[in-house]
Structure formats: structure tokens, C-alpha cells
C-alpha positions, 0 to 999 in steps of 0.5 A, a space after each residue: 137869424 131867420 128860420 131858413 138861415 137856422 135850417 141851412 146852418 144845422 143841416 150843413 153841420 148834420 151833414 158834415 158830422 154824419 160823414 165823420 160819425 157814420 155809426 151815429 144815427 143821423 136823427 141823433 146827430 140832428 138832435 145834438 146840433 139842434 141843442 147846441 144850436 138853441 144853447 148858442 142862439 142868444 149870443 151876440 156874435 151870430 157869425 160864429 154860431 155855425 163854428 161853435 155849434 159844430 164844435 160842440 156837437 163834434 165833441 159830444 159825439 166824439 165822447 159818445 162814439 169813440 170806444 177806448 179799449 178797457 185798461 190791460 187790453 189792446 
């Protein structure tokens, strides 16, 4: 995958996740997406990389930016 293709994929995922997690700084989202991309870039089936990157980045952001009330509080 070329550097231009990687950049296109990463920017598209960052754009989608920025809408879904408006409270997260865009630079933070971009960092997570970049980390996830790098962790999967060596895979043999490259056509799934964008989907897998988005899924893993979304999971991480959800853990960081979804707040659950403490027990006993509603």
C-alpha cells in the first residue's frame, strides 16, 4: 500500500470518528488511528485494513470517552 493510500485511509477514518466522538480532540483520534494502522499494516489481507483500523480505534475511543455513572448514581 502506498503512502498516499495510507494517508487517504487514515484521514477518512479520522473524519468518521471525529463525528462520532466530538468530545475527543482530532489529534488524539488521529494518533489512535495511526497506531492501529501501523499495528495492522503488516497483515497479508490488506483490503480489510481500513475496516479493522476503524473498528479498533472506535473501541479505544469508546473506552476513553464513554462515561458510565458510578454505582448507586443515576
